[in-house]
N, C-alpha and C positions, 0 to 999 in steps of 0.2 A: 030735924030741920037745921038746927044749929050745927050739927055735925057735918051735914051736907054742905052748908055754907063755908065751914072751915076748910073742908077738903077742896072746894072750888077755889078759895082764896090761895091755898097752898099751891095748887096746880098752876094758877095764874102767876104767882110769884116765881115759881120754878121756871115757867116759860119765859118770863121777863128776864130772869137772871141769865138763862141760857142764851136768849136772843141778844142780850147786852154783851155777853162774852164773845159771841160770834161776830157781832157788829164791831166790837173793839178790835178783834183780831184782823178784820178785813179793812179797817180804816188806815189810811196812810199815817205814819207816826213821825212827825217832824221833830227836829232837835228842840229841846227846851232851852232856847237861847235867843236873845235879842240881836239879830244880825245887824239891825240898823244902828246899834251902838258901836260897831267896830270902827276903829280909827285907821287912818292911812299910815302905812309903814314905808313902803317903797322899796326899790332895788336899784343897783347900779348895772344890771344886766339888760340886754336887749336881744331879741331873737333874730338870728341871722338866717337860719334855714331850718325847715322842718321836712322830714320825709316819713314814710311809714314806720321806719325803725330807727330814726335818728333825729336829734335836735341839736342845733348848734347855737349857743348864746355867746355874746361878746361883752366884755367889761367896758364901760364907758370911760373909766379912769383907771390908772394903775393902782396897785395896792392889793391888800388881802381880800379874799372872798369869804364871807361868813355863811356857813351852812348849818342849819338846825335839822336834826333827824329825830322823828317821832316814830313810835311803833306800837302796834296792838292797842289802838285807841278804842276799838270795839264800840263805835257810836251806835247805840241802840236807843231808838226814840222812846221806848217804854220805860227807860230807866233814868232817874234823875242824875245818876253818876255821869251820864253823857254831857250834861250841862257843865259839870265840874271839869271834865276832860277838855271840852271846847274852850271853856274859860281860861284854863291853864295854857292851852296852845296859843290862844290870842295874846294873853299876857306875856308869855315868853317871847313871842315874835316881836311885840312892841318893845319889850325890854332889850332884846338882843339886836334888833334891826338886821336880820339876815338878808342876804341877797337871794337865797334859795332855801326851800324847805323840802325835805325828803321823808316819805313815809315808808316804813318797812313792812307793810301788810296788815291785814285784819283791821282795816280802817273803818269802814261802815259795815256793820254786820246785822244779823237777824232779818226778819221778814219785812216786806213792804218798805224797802230801804231806798228806793229810787229818789224819793223826796229829800232824804237826808244826804244822798250823794250830791244832789243839786245845791242844797244848802251849804255843804262844805265848799263847793266851788264858788258860791256867792261870797262866802267869808273871805276867801283869798282874793277875789276880785276887789272887795272892799279894802283889804290890807294892801293890795297892789304888789304882792310878792309872788314870784314864780314858785311852783311846787311840782314835785314829781314823786315817783315811788313805784311800788309793786303791789300786786294783790296777794293776800294771804290765804290760808286754808279755810278760813271761815267766810270769805266772800263768796256768795252764791250757794252756800251749803244748806240754806233754809228753803223749804219747798215754796215759800211765799216771797223769797228774795228775788230781786232783779238778777238776771244771769250775769256772769262775769263779763261777757261780751257787752251787755247793755250798760253795765257800770262803767266800762271803759269808754263807751260812746258818750255817756253823760260827762265824765271827767274831761275827755278830750274836747268837748264843746266849749270849754271855758278858755279864754285867751291866756290866762296866767297859769294854766295847767300844761306842763311839758311832757306828760305821759304820752306814750305812743303804743298803739296796739301791736306793732311788729308786723313782720311779713306774713302773709297768709300761708306761705309755704313752710313756715316754722311752727312747731307745736307751741301752743300757749297764747296768752292774751297780752303780755307786757314784756316782750323781749326787745330792748332798744338801748341806745347809747345816748348820753348827754355830754356834749363837748363844751367846755368853758374856755373861750379864747381871751388872751390878753388884748389890750387896745391895739397893739401892732399886728395882730392876727396870729401870733404864735400860740401854741397850746399851753394852757395853764393846767387843766386837769380834765379827766373824763370819768364819768360814772357809767358803768354798765348795769343793766337791770335784767334779771332772769325770772321767769315765772316758775314756781315750784309746786303749784297745784294744791291738792288736798291729801287724802289718804290714798295709798296705792290700790289700784283696781286689781282684780284677779288676773287680768291680762298682763298688767305690769309685773305682778309677782311671778308669773310664769315666764316672762321674757327676760327679767333681770335677776340674777342670783342675789339673795340677801347677804349683806355683809354685817348686819347687826339685828337686834330684835325690834327695831322701830317699824311702825306701820305707815310712816309718812312717805309721800312721793318726793320727786325731785326733778331736776332738769333732764331732758332726754338728749340722745346723741345729736339730733339735728339742731338743738339749741346750742350745744357745745360747739358744733361746727360753725354756727352763725357767729358765736363769740370770736372764734379764731379768725374767721374771715374778716370780721369787722375790725378786730384789733390789728391785723396785718394791713388792712386798707388804711386805717388811721396812721399807722406807723409809716407807711409809704408816703402819706401826705404831709405829716407834721414832724417826722423823725421820732426819736425816742421820746416817750411821754410817760407820765405817771397816771394811774387810774385806780378806781375803787369799784368793787362789785357789790351790788345790793340785791339780796334775795330774802325771802321770808323764812323758809325752813333751812336750818343750818346744814352745812355739809358734813359728811361722816368724819372728816378730819378734825372737827371740833372735839369729838370724843377722844381721838388719838392725842390731840394737843394737851388736854387737861391731865393726861396720864404722864406726860413726859416733859412738859415745858412750864416755865415760870409765868405766872400771871403778871401782866404789865399794870393792870388795874382791875377793879371790880371784884365781884363775888359769884360763886356758883352755889345757888341755893336750891336747885332742883336738877333732876337728871336731864341730859341733853337729848331732846326728841328730834334727832336729825333724820336725814333721808335714809331709808332702809336698804338702799342698794348703792353701788358706787357709780355715780353719774359721769365721772371723768372730768368734772369741772376743775378740780384742784390741779390735776395733771396739765390741763390746758393752760391754766394760769401760770404754772411754772414754765411751760414750753414757750409761751408767748413773751413772757418777761416784762409786760407793761403794767400788770396789776399787782399792787403791793398790799392791798387790804381787802377784806371781805367783811361786810356788815349784814347782820340778820336780825330777825325778831323771833316770834313764835314762843320761846320759853320765857315767860314773864317774871321769873324769879332769878334769871341770870342777867348779869350786866358786865361780864368780864371781857377782857381783851388779852390775847396770848399770841406770841409769835411762834409759828410752826413752819419750819423750813423757809424762814425768812419772809413769810407772808403773815400779816396781822389778821387773826381771826377774832372778830369782835361781835358782841351783841350791841344793838342800839339800846339805850336806856329805855325801859318800858314806860309808856306814857298814859295808859288808860286806867280809869278807875272802875270800869264796868265789868271786867272779867276777874279772874282770880288774882289776888295780890298777896304780898307778904303778910298782910293782916288776915285775910280769909284763909290762907293756906298754912301759915306758920304762927299766927297770933301775934305778930310784931306790932309794936306801938307805931303810930303814924310817923314819928320822927325817923323811924328805921325803914320805912317803905322805900321802894326803888323808883317810884313814879317821877318822871322828869324828862330829860331829852339829852341827846348827844350833840355836841357842838364841834364842828370842824372849822378851822381857820386856815384857808388855803393860800399859799404864797404864789407869786407869779411863776415860779419854777415847778409848781405842782406839789411840792412838799407841804404837809400841813401838821398842825397841832390838834390833838383831839382831847376832849374833856367830857366826862359823864357828869351831868348836872341834875341834881335832885330838886324837886319843888320844895320850897321851904314850908309851904302850907298846902293842904289839899282838901280832902273830903269833909273834915270836921268843921271847917269854917263856913260851909254852905248850908 
């Protein structure tokens, strides 16, 4: 009798454990962060125009524009490191008082992430800061994740989000441009954003010859054509201008650059997981002549910048504590971690100074 009772108890406990795990897996997982505590930061920008593939903002006063760039935040609601990541983002925004924040992809990841996408939007509404960015290879890659299209719908529903879904006729979910105008209406700087998707499909592998051993996808010809047409249109409207391209997966030229050029800043602590075929983006940048820099994310142990054929190829300083880090991958002490952000200070003429800024404290203090 005692044996039968013990078996029943074990079966019931096993059932409860399995049921609890399934329930946990299907519950929405919010960020472990008190959004109500967020303070106002503000911005000197105002939106002039929005279209499907373009946003134009204007400075209310003359002077520099401050831009903070974060990447690979990997906001996973099941992990307490997300709280650290969000805390650092908010602290850095309040410290730097940027006019604009840009994300380099892999922002909100893992399953059941729609609630976290909305919470991120609410945080920036509280901060009162405009934000933009691209999707990474881990957005929508989980079977329980919101789709990339749904994530863009959520982000674009917030007034301070400047992300655009792009033209339906162009492949991808976030191909758009962001123009920053001076108070007199002249162009200060433009940011172009391109979707680079996830890993290459079998169709992509068959269609585009490999140029390296990477498995990762990249921009397609119609996206490159969109960039060229948009760049030419803006040049006709504003004259010569300076711009920056933001994408998640690095271009193949990043590999070429580290073999032949001198680093301007930062370190290469892992292999470059770039696009596995030649997307033609770099050639288009050269031909158009209006884009002087490319910033990417994806490789979270790289934060270098290097000039290659007169174009700066740079990583955004990795910002998340939830994915792999210099601690988990290399055993580095926290003082040597890369987590932080990239700061751009843009002048009226479009030229800017850039700095890679590391967080002074991170995971161990929480």
